[in-house]
C-alpha positions as a Markdown table, in Angstrom:
| # | Residue | x | y | z |
|---|---|---|---|---|
| 1 | Met | -2.7 | 35.9 | -4.5 |
| 2 | Lys | -0.4 | 36.7 | -1.6 |
| 3 | Phe | 0.1 | 34.9 | 1.7 |
| 4 | Thr | 2.8 | 33.8 | 4.1 |
| 5 | Ile | 3.0 | 30.3 | 5.5 |
| 6 | Leu | 5.2 | 28.2 | 7.8 |
| 7 | Lys | 7.8 | 26.1 | 6.0 |
| 8 | Asp | 7.3 | 22.8 | 8.0 |
| 9 | Gln | 3.5 | 22.7 | 7.4 |
| 10 | Leu | 3.9 | 23.5 | 3.7 |
| 11 | Asn | 6.7 | 20.9 | 3.3 |
| 12 | Glu | 4.5 | 18.2 | 4.9 |
| 13 | Ser | 1.6 | 19.0 | 2.7 |
| 14 | Ile | 3.7 | 19.0 | -0.5 |
| 15 | Gly | 5.0 | 15.6 | 0.6 |
| 16 | His | 1.5 | 14.3 | 0.8 |
| 17 | Val | 0.1 | 15.5 | -2.5 |
| 18 | Gly | 3.4 | 14.8 | -4.3 |
| 19 | Lys | 2.5 | 11.1 | -4.3 |
| 20 | Ala | 0.0 | 11.8 | -7.0 |
| 21 | Ile | 2.5 | 13.4 | -9.4 |
| 22 | Ser | 3.5 | 11.2 | -12.3 |
| 23 | Ser | 6.8 | 11.7 | -14.1 |
| 24 | Arg | 5.4 | 10.0 | -17.2 |
| 25 | Thr | 2.5 | 12.4 | -17.9 |
| 26 | Thr | 2.5 | 14.3 | -21.2 |
| 27 | Ile | 0.0 | 16.8 | -19.9 |
| 28 | Pro | 1.9 | 19.8 | -18.6 |
| 29 | Ile | -0.7 | 20.9 | -16.0 |
| 30 | Leu | -0.5 | 17.5 | -14.3 |
| 31 | Thr | 3.2 | 18.0 | -13.5 |
| 32 | Gly | 2.2 | 20.8 | -11.2 |
| 33 | Ile | 0.6 | 21.3 | -7.7 |
| 34 | Lys | -2.4 | 23.5 | -7.6 |
| 35 | Ile | -2.4 | 26.0 | -4.7 |
| 36 | Asp | -5.6 | 27.6 | -3.5 |
| 37 | Ala | -5.4 | 30.3 | -0.8 |
| 38 | Asn | -8.4 | 31.7 | 1.0 |
| 39 | Phe | -9.3 | 33.0 | 4.5 |
| 40 | Ser | -9.7 | 29.5 | 6.0 |
| 41 | Gly | -6.3 | 28.3 | 4.8 |
| 42 | Val | -4.3 | 26.9 | 1.9 |
| 43 | Thr | -5.2 | 23.9 | -0.1 |
| 44 | Leu | -2.8 | 21.9 | -2.2 |
| 45 | Thr | -4.0 | 19.5 | -5.0 |
| 46 | Ala | -2.1 | 17.1 | -7.3 |
| 47 | Ser | -3.4 | 14.5 | -9.7 |
| 48 | Asp | -2.2 | 12.0 | -12.3 |
| 49 | Thr | -5.9 | 11.2 | -13.3 |
| 50 | Asp | -5.7 | 7.7 | -11.6 |
| 51 | Ile | -5.2 | 9.2 | -8.2 |
| 52 | Ser | -5.8 | 12.7 | -6.9 |
| 53 | Ile | -4.7 | 14.0 | -3.5 |
| 54 | Gln | -5.8 | 17.2 | -1.7 |
| 55 | Ser | -4.2 | 18.5 | 1.5 |
| 56 | Phe | -5.5 | 21.4 | 3.5 |
| 57 | Ile | -3.4 | 23.6 | 5.7 |
| 58 | Pro | -5.6 | 25.6 | 8.1 |
| 59 | Thr | -4.9 | 29.3 | 9.0 |
| 60 | Gln | -4.5 | 28.3 | 12.6 |
| 61 | Ala | -4.0 | 25.0 | 14.6 |
| 62 | Asn | -3.3 | 24.6 | 18.3 |
| 63 | Asp | -3.0 | 28.3 | 18.9 |
| 64 | Leu | -0.3 | 28.5 | 16.2 |
| 65 | Thr | -0.8 | 30.9 | 13.2 |
| 66 | Ile | 0.3 | 28.9 | 10.1 |
| 67 | Val | -1.1 | 31.0 | 7.3 |
| 68 | Glu | -1.4 | 34.8 | 7.0 |
| 69 | Leu | -3.5 | 35.8 | 3.9 |
| 70 | Gln | -3.2 | 39.1 | 2.2 |
| 71 | Leu | -4.9 | 38.3 | -1.1 |
| 72 | Pro | -6.8 | 35.1 | -2.0 |
| 73 | Gly | -6.2 | 33.3 | -5.3 |
| 74 | Ser | -4.9 | 30.2 | -7.1 |
| 75 | Val | -1.9 | 29.1 | -9.2 |
| 76 | Val | -0.4 | 25.8 | -10.4 |
| 77 | Leu | 3.4 | 25.5 | -9.8 |
| 78 | Pro | 5.8 | 22.9 | -11.2 |
| 79 | Ala | 5.8 | 20.2 | -8.6 |
| 80 | Lys | 9.4 | 18.9 | -8.7 |
| 81 | Phe | 11.0 | 22.3 | -8.6 |
| 82 | Phe | 8.5 | 23.7 | -6.1 |
| 83 | Ala | 9.0 | 20.8 | -3.7 |
| 84 | Glu | 12.8 | 21.0 | -3.8 |
| 85 | Leu | 12.8 | 24.8 | -3.5 |
| 86 | Ile | 10.6 | 24.9 | -0.4 |
| 87 | Arg | 12.8 | 22.2 | 1.3 |
| 88 | Lys | 15.9 | 24.4 | 0.7 |
| 89 | Leu | 14.6 | 27.8 | 1.7 |
| 90 | Pro | 16.5 | 29.4 | 4.6 |
| 91 | Ser | 13.7 | 30.7 | 6.8 |
| 92 | Gln | 10.7 | 29.2 | 8.6 |
| 93 | Gln | 8.5 | 32.0 | 7.1 |
| 94 | Ile | 7.7 | 31.7 | 3.4 |
| 95 | Glu | 5.9 | 34.3 | 1.3 |
| 96 | Ile | 4.2 | 33.4 | -1.9 |
| 97 | Glu | 2.9 | 36.1 | -4.3 |
| 98 | Val | 1.2 | 35.6 | -7.7 |
| 99 | Gln | 1.0 | 38.5 | -10.1 |
| 100 | Asn | 0.1 | 39.0 | -13.8 |
| 101 | Gln | 0.3 | 35.9 | -16.1 |
| 102 | Phe | 0.7 | 33.7 | -13.0 |
| 103 | Gln | 4.3 | 34.9 | -12.4 |
| 104 | Thr | 5.0 | 33.7 | -8.9 |
| 105 | Thr | 7.5 | 35.2 | -6.4 |
| 106 | Ile | 8.6 | 33.1 | -3.4 |
| 107 | Arg | 10.5 | 34.9 | -0.6 |
| 108 | Ser | 12.1 | 33.4 | 2.4 |
| 109 | Gly | 14.8 | 35.2 | 4.5 |
| 110 | Ser | 17.2 | 36.8 | 2.0 |
| 111 | Ser | 16.1 | 34.5 | -0.9 |
| 112 | Glu | 13.7 | 35.5 | -3.6 |
| 113 | Val | 12.8 | 33.1 | -6.4 |
| 114 | Gln | 10.5 | 33.7 | -9.4 |
| 115 | Ile | 8.6 | 30.9 | -11.1 |
| 116 | Met | 6.3 | 30.9 | -14.1 |
| 117 | Gly | 3.0 | 29.4 | -12.9 |
| 118 | Leu | 0.2 | 27.9 | -14.9 |
| 119 | Asp | -3.5 | 28.7 | -15.1 |
| 120 | Pro | -5.4 | 26.9 | -12.3 |
| 121 | Glu | -8.5 | 26.9 | -14.5 |
| 122 | Glu | -6.8 | 24.3 | -16.6 |
| 123 | Phe | -6.3 | 21.9 | -13.7 |
| 124 | Pro | -8.7 | 18.9 | -13.7 |
| 125 | Leu | -11.6 | 19.0 | -11.2 |
| 126 | Leu | -11.6 | 16.5 | -8.4 |
| 127 | Pro | -13.8 | 13.4 | -9.0 |
| 128 | Gln | -17.4 | 13.8 | -7.9 |
| 129 | Val | -18.1 | 11.1 | -5.3 |
| 130 | Glu | -21.5 | 10.8 | -3.7 |
| 131 | Glu | -21.2 | 10.0 | 0.0 |
| 132 | Thr | -24.1 | 7.5 | 0.1 |
| 133 | Arg | -21.9 | 4.4 | 0.5 |
| 134 | Met | -19.5 | 5.1 | 3.3 |
| 135 | Phe | -17.8 | 3.0 | 6.1 |
| 136 | Gln | -15.0 | 3.6 | 8.5 |
| 137 | Val | -11.8 | 1.6 | 9.2 |
| 138 | Pro | -9.2 | 2.5 | 11.9 |
| 139 | Ser | -6.1 | 3.9 | 10.2 |
| 140 | Asp | -3.6 | 1.5 | 11.8 |
| 141 | Ile | -5.7 | -1.6 | 10.8 |
| 142 | Leu | -6.0 | -0.3 | 7.2 |
| 143 | Lys | -2.2 | 0.2 | 7.0 |
| 144 | Thr | -1.7 | -3.4 | 8.3 |
| 145 | Met | -4.2 | -4.9 | 5.9 |
| 146 | Ile | -2.5 | -3.1 | 2.9 |
| 147 | Lys | 0.9 | -4.4 | 4.1 |
| 148 | Gln | -0.4 | -8.0 | 4.5 |
| 149 | Thr | -2.0 | -8.2 | 1.0 |
| 150 | Ser | -0.6 | -5.7 | -1.5 |
| 151 | Phe | 2.8 | -7.4 | -1.9 |
| 152 | Ala | 1.0 | -10.4 | -3.5 |
| 153 | Val | -0.6 | -8.5 | -6.4 |
| 154 | Ser | 0.7 | -9.0 | -9.9 |
| 155 | Ser | 3.2 | -6.7 | -11.5 |
| 156 | Asn | 2.2 | -7.9 | -15.0 |
| 157 | Glu | 0.1 | -5.2 | -16.6 |
| 158 | Thr | -1.3 | -7.6 | -19.2 |
| 159 | Thr | -3.9 | -8.6 | -16.6 |
| 160 | Pro | -4.7 | -5.2 | -15.0 |
| 161 | Ile | -7.3 | -6.6 | -12.6 |
| 162 | Leu | -4.6 | -8.7 | -10.8 |
| 163 | Thr | -2.4 | -5.7 | -10.2 |
| 164 | Gly | -5.0 | -4.6 | -7.6 |
| 165 | Val | -6.3 | -5.7 | -4.2 |
| 166 | Leu | -9.9 | -7.0 | -4.1 |
| 167 | Trp | -12.1 | -5.5 | -1.4 |
| 168 | Asn | -15.0 | -7.7 | -0.5 |
| 169 | Leu | -17.4 | -6.0 | 2.0 |
| 170 | Ala | -20.4 | -7.9 | 3.3 |
| 171 | Asn | -22.1 | -9.0 | 6.5 |
| 172 | Asn | -20.1 | -6.5 | 8.6 |
| 173 | Lys | -16.8 | -7.9 | 7.4 |
| 174 | Leu | -14.1 | -6.4 | 5.1 |
| 175 | Lys | -11.8 | -8.7 | 3.3 |
| 176 | Phe | -8.7 | -7.9 | 1.2 |
| 177 | Ile | -7.3 | -10.3 | -1.3 |
| 178 | Gly | -4.1 | -10.0 | -3.4 |
| 179 | Cys | -3.2 | -12.7 | -5.9 |
| 180 | Asp | -0.7 | -13.0 | -8.8 |
| 181 | Arg | -1.7 | -16.6 | -9.8 |
| 182 | His | 1.4 | -17.9 | -8.0 |
| 183 | Arg | 0.5 | -16.8 | -4.5 |
| 184 | Leu | -2.4 | -15.3 | -2.6 |
| 185 | Ala | -2.7 | -13.1 | 0.5 |
| 186 | Ser | -5.9 | -12.3 | 2.3 |
| 187 | Arg | -6.9 | -10.5 | 5.5 |
| 188 | Glu | -10.3 | -10.0 | 7.0 |
| 189 | Ile | -11.7 | -7.7 | 9.7 |
| 190 | Ala | -15.0 | -7.0 | 11.3 |
| 191 | Ile | -16.4 | -3.5 | 10.7 |
| 192 | Glu | -19.5 | -1.4 | 11.4 |
| 193 | Met | -21.3 | -0.8 | 8.1 |
| 194 | Asn | -23.7 | 1.9 | 9.3 |
| 195 | Ala | -26.9 | 0.3 | 8.0 |
| 196 | Ile | -25.3 | -0.7 | 4.6 |
| 197 | Asp | -25.7 | -4.5 | 4.2 |
| 198 | Arg | -23.3 | -4.9 | 1.3 |
| 199 | Leu | -21.1 | -3.0 | -1.0 |
| 200 | Pro | -20.1 | -4.1 | -4.5 |
| 201 | Gln | -16.7 | -5.8 | -4.8 |
| 202 | Ile | -14.1 | -3.3 | -5.8 |
| 203 | Val | -10.4 | -3.6 | -6.9 |
| 204 | Ile | -7.9 | -0.9 | -6.1 |
| 205 | Ser | -4.3 | -0.9 | -7.5 |
| 206 | Gly | -1.8 | -2.3 | -5.1 |
| 207 | Lys | 0.7 | 0.5 | -6.0 |
| 208 | Thr | -2.0 | 3.1 | -5.1 |
| 209 | Leu | -2.7 | 1.4 | -1.8 |
| 210 | Asn | 1.0 | 1.5 | -0.9 |
| 211 | Glu | 1.0 | 5.2 | -1.6 |
| 212 | Leu | -2.1 | 5.6 | 0.5 |
| 213 | Ser | -0.4 | 3.7 | 3.3 |
| 214 | Lys | 2.4 | 6.2 | 3.4 |
| 215 | Ile | -0.1 | 9.0 | 4.1 |
| 216 | Leu | -2.3 | 7.2 | 6.6 |
| 217 | Pro | -1.7 | 8.3 | 10.2 |
| 218 | Asp | 0.0 | 5.8 | 12.5 |
| 219 | Gln | -2.4 | 6.5 | 15.4 |
| 220 | Asn | -5.7 | 4.7 | 15.7 |
| 221 | Ser | -7.9 | 7.3 | 14.0 |
| 222 | Leu | -10.9 | 6.4 | 11.9 |
| 223 | Ile | -10.7 | 6.8 | 8.1 |
| 224 | Asp | -13.9 | 7.5 | 6.2 |
| 225 | Ile | -14.0 | 5.4 | 3.0 |
| 226 | Val | -16.5 | 6.4 | 0.3 |
| 227 | Ile | -17.2 | 4.1 | -2.6 |
| 228 | Ser | -18.8 | 5.3 | -5.9 |
| 229 | Asp | -19.2 | 3.5 | -9.2 |
| 230 | Asn | -15.6 | 4.1 | -10.4 |
| 231 | Gln | -13.9 | 6.0 | -7.5 |
| 232 | Ala | -12.9 | 5.4 | -3.9 |
| 233 | Leu | -12.3 | 8.3 | -1.6 |
| 234 | Phe | -10.3 | 8.1 | 1.6 |
| 235 | Lys | -11.0 | 11.0 | 4.0 |
| 236 | Met | -8.4 | 11.8 | 6.7 |
| 237 | Gln | -8.3 | 14.8 | 9.0 |
| 238 | Ser | -6.7 | 17.2 | 6.5 |
| 239 | Ile | -6.3 | 15.0 | 3.4 |
| 240 | Leu | -8.6 | 13.7 | 0.7 |
| 241 | Phe | -7.2 | 10.8 | -1.3 |
| 242 | Tyr | -9.1 | 9.8 | -4.5 |
| 243 | Thr | -8.4 | 6.7 | -6.5 |
| 244 | Arg | -9.9 | 5.1 | -9.6 |
| 245 | Ile | -11.4 | 1.7 | -9.1 |
| 246 | Leu | -10.0 | -0.9 | -11.6 |
| 247 | Asp | -12.3 | -2.1 | -14.3 |
| 248 | Gly | -12.9 | -5.8 | -14.8 |
| 249 | Thr | -14.0 | -8.9 | -12.8 |
| 250 | Tyr | -11.7 | -10.3 | -10.2 |
| 251 | Pro | -11.3 | -14.1 | -10.6 |
| 252 | Asp | -12.9 | -16.4 | -8.0 |
| 253 | Thr | -10.0 | -17.3 | -5.7 |
| 254 | Thr | -12.1 | -19.4 | -3.3 |
| 255 | Lys | -11.4 | -22.6 | -5.3 |
| 256 | Leu | -7.7 | -22.2 | -4.8 |
| 257 | Ile | -7.9 | -22.6 | -1.1 |
| 258 | Pro | -7.8 | -26.2 | 0.2 |
| 259 | Gln | -10.4 | -27.2 | 2.8 |
| 260 | Ser | -8.6 | -30.3 | 4.1 |
| 261 | Phe | -4.9 | -31.2 | 4.5 |
| 262 | Lys | -2.8 | -34.3 | 4.4 |
| 263 | Thr | -0.1 | -32.7 | 6.5 |
| 264 | Glu | -0.4 | -30.0 | 9.1 |
| 265 | Leu | 2.4 | -28.6 | 11.2 |
| 266 | Val | 3.2 | -25.7 | 13.6 |
| 267 | Val | 6.7 | -24.2 | 13.8 |
| 268 | Lys | 8.4 | -21.1 | 15.3 |
| 269 | Thr | 7.9 | -18.3 | 12.7 |
| 270 | Lys | 11.3 | -16.7 | 13.2 |
| 271 | Glu | 13.2 | -20.0 | 13.1 |
| 272 | Leu | 11.6 | -21.0 | 9.8 |
| 273 | Ala | 11.9 | -17.5 | 8.3 |
| 274 | Asp | 15.6 | -17.3 | 9.2 |
| 275 | Ala | 16.4 | -20.8 | 7.8 |
| 276 | Ile | 14.6 | -20.1 | 4.5 |
| 277 | Asp | 16.3 | -16.7 | 4.3 |
| 278 | Arg | 19.7 | -18.3 | 4.6 |
| 279 | Ala | 18.8 | -20.9 | 1.9 |
| 280 | Tyr | 17.5 | -18.1 | -0.3 |
| 281 | Leu | 21.0 | -16.6 | -0.3 |
| 282 | Leu | 22.1 | -19.5 | -2.5 |
| 283 | Ser | 18.9 | -20.2 | -4.3 |
| 284 | Arg | 18.8 | -16.7 | -5.8 |
| 285 | Glu | 22.3 | -17.2 | -7.2 |
| 286 | Asp | 20.9 | -19.8 | -9.7 |
| 287 | Lys | 18.0 | -17.4 | -10.3 |
| 288 | Thr | 15.3 | -19.9 | -9.3 |
| 289 | Asn | 14.7 | -18.9 | -5.7 |
| 290 | Ile | 13.8 | -22.6 | -5.1 |
| 291 | Val | 14.1 | -24.0 | -1.6 |
| 292 | Asn | 13.3 | -27.6 | -0.6 |
| 293 | Leu | 11.5 | -28.6 | 2.6 |
| 294 | Ile | 11.5 | -32.2 | 3.9 |
| 295 | Ile | 9.5 | -33.3 | 6.9 |
| 296 | Asn | 11.5 | -36.0 | 8.7 |
| 297 | Glu | 10.3 | -38.8 | 11.1 |
| 298 | Asn | 12.2 | -37.3 | 14.0 |
| 299 | Asn | 9.9 | -34.3 | 14.3 |
| 300 | Thr | 12.2 | -32.0 | 12.3 |
| 301 | Ile | 12.1 | -30.1 | 9.1 |
| 302 | Glu | 15.0 | -30.0 | 6.8 |
| 303 | Val | 15.3 | -26.7 | 4.8 |
| 304 | Ser | 17.8 | -26.8 | 2.0 |
| 305 | Ser | 18.8 | -24.9 | -1.1 |
| 306 | Pro | 19.6 | -26.6 | -4.4 |
| 307 | Ser | 23.3 | -27.3 | -5.0 |
| 308 | Thr | 25.0 | -24.5 | -6.9 |
| 309 | Glu | 28.6 | -23.7 | -7.9 |
| 310 | Leu | 28.8 | -21.7 | -4.7 |
| 311 | Gly | 27.6 | -24.6 | -2.5 |
| 312 | Lys | 24.5 | -25.7 | -0.6 |
| 313 | Val | 22.6 | -24.7 | 2.6 |
| 314 | Thr | 21.0 | -27.3 | 4.8 |
| 315 | Glu | 19.3 | -26.7 | 8.1 |
| 316 | Gln | 17.2 | -28.7 | 10.6 |
| 317 | Ile | 14.3 | -27.1 | 12.5 |
| 318 | Glu | 12.3 | -28.6 | 15.3 |
| 319 | Ile | 8.6 | -29.0 | 14.7 |
| 320 | His | 6.3 | -27.7 | 17.5 |
| 321 | Ser | 3.5 | -30.1 | 16.5 |
| 322 | Ile | 2.6 | -32.2 | 13.4 |
| 323 | Lys | -0.4 | -34.1 | 12.1 |
| 324 | Gly | -0.5 | -36.3 | 9.0 |
| 325 | Asp | 1.9 | -37.6 | 6.4 |
| 326 | Leu | 5.7 | -37.0 | 5.9 |
| 327 | Leu | 6.3 | -34.7 | 2.9 |
| 328 | Lys | 8.9 | -33.3 | 0.6 |
| 329 | Ile | 8.1 | -30.1 | -1.2 |
| 330 | Ser | 9.8 | -27.3 | -3.1 |
| 331 | Phe | 8.7 | -23.6 | -3.3 |
| 332 | Asn | 9.7 | -20.1 | -4.2 |
| 333 | Ser | 11.7 | -18.9 | -1.1 |
| 334 | Lys | 11.0 | -15.3 | -1.7 |
| 335 | Tyr | 7.3 | -15.9 | -1.8 |
| 336 | Met | 7.5 | -17.8 | 1.4 |
| 337 | Leu | 9.6 | -15.1 | 3.1 |
| 338 | Asp | 7.1 | -12.4 | 2.0 |
| 339 | Ala | 4.3 | -14.4 | 3.5 |
| 340 | Leu | 6.1 | -15.0 | 6.8 |
| 341 | Lys | 7.1 | -11.4 | 7.2 |
| 342 | Val | 3.6 | -10.1 | 7.4 |
| 343 | Ile | 2.3 | -12.6 | 9.9 |
| 344 | Asp | 2.9 | -11.2 | 13.4 |
| 345 | Ser | 2.8 | -14.5 | 15.4 |
| 346 | Asp | 5.4 | -16.5 | 17.3 |
| 347 | Tyr | 4.2 | -19.7 | 15.8 |
| 348 | Ile | 3.0 | -20.4 | 12.3 |
| 349 | Tyr | 0.6 | -23.0 | 11.0 |
| 350 | Ile | 1.3 | -24.6 | 7.6 |
| 351 | Gly | -1.1 | -26.9 | 5.8 |
| 352 | Phe | -0.1 | -29.2 | 2.9 |
| 353 | Thr | -2.4 | -31.2 | 0.6 |
| 354 | Gly | 0.5 | -32.8 | -1.4 |
| 355 | Ser | 3.8 | -31.9 | -3.0 |
| 356 | Met | 2.1 | -30.2 | -6.0 |
| 357 | Gln | -0.9 | -28.6 | -4.2 |
| 358 | Pro | -1.2 | -25.1 | -2.7 |
| 359 | Ile | 0.6 | -24.4 | 0.7 |
| 360 | Ile | -1.5 | -22.6 | 3.3 |
| 361 | Ile | 0.3 | -20.4 | 5.9 |
| 362 | Lys | -1.6 | -18.8 | 8.8 |
| 363 | Pro | -0.8 | -17.6 | 12.4 |
| 364 | Glu | -1.2 | -20.5 | 14.8 |
| 365 | Asp | -4.1 | -18.8 | 16.6 |
| 366 | Gly | -6.0 | -18.9 | 13.3 |
| 367 | Ser | -6.6 | -15.1 | 13.1 |
| 368 | Ala | -8.1 | -13.8 | 9.9 |
| 369 | Ile | -5.0 | -13.7 | 7.8 |
| 370 | Leu | -4.2 | -16.4 | 5.2 |
| 371 | Gln | -1.3 | -16.7 | 2.8 |
| 372 | Leu | -1.1 | -19.2 | 0.0 |
| 373 | Ile | 1.8 | -20.1 | -2.3 |
| 374 | Leu | 2.0 | -22.7 | -5.1 |
| 375 | Pro | 4.9 | -25.2 | -4.9 |
| 376 | Tyr | 7.3 | -26.1 | -7.6 |
| 377 | Arg | 7.6 | -29.6 | -9.0 |
| 378 | Thr | 9.9 | -31.4 | -6.5 |
| 379 | Pro | 13.2 | -32.3 | -8.1 |
| 380 | Gln | 13.8 | -36.1 | -8.0 |
């Protein structure tokens, strides 16, 4: 194998596939990036068995010659060293040549580096995914849905299914749910399902979705999403992103969400978030993250931290509108801040059903995002 390639395009492609490299693997071939070169371009592939990413660099794009091929072929090169080396090479032109026993020479400017490559035949094949169940989601919306739900998944591996985001796709609607038993985040959008009435519920790791989000283009381009029995495939213009679907049954979260409320209020999102953030500064010092909220008769909310050796924070915020009973409630301030950060609305709706019942947070306009956090027992 022998070809020359432009540094910037190769760097970008390595950055994409590198997200599938695991530092914990004991399988030597999986610590590498597979490089395939042919007359249409260069393909890079990386996998940790849970996710696999493939990135294609075409020979030409926008009248620019990116790859010049002298001899087609394949090799697997150690990912960490290869990535760092390419970043530090002096010239925009890079030549890669593979000879006997996969000995690889990389030339750029006056630099010449030799690396011992691995046999590409030992690299695992990409998952086989039949494209019979496919739908499309705009890239920017998919990124937003991941941001608004993945933070709420569990980090506890003892319940693997809760480390993922539930995808519920039916009746031309796609709904994401993340839940760690203490909080829940959901987001729903309408989509075209291309004659598919319903797809089975699937759960995809929150960590994996966050890695996918880093690769998704910012512009409003459609992403093809293909679902098979145990794999999901995300198809972008030059990238294929495969991920394993988590095994198990996701718990029914519909029973967690109250349908009626004793107290409902609307407040300015930023004012509430800023006040809770200041109270959080002290509440995290006693490692509880607890913040208290009291609804007063004079149409204000009092937000306060518990008293610590450092002191106490107390603030008053005006309520935009209120309906129902006065209330005193305590909650995890970090969970509340996480929920408020992903709601892009000037005013926030909060529904309470009592001091020990779930708190519901939504944009005032009622758009299809819902956050739920469970309160703490209110100190007397």
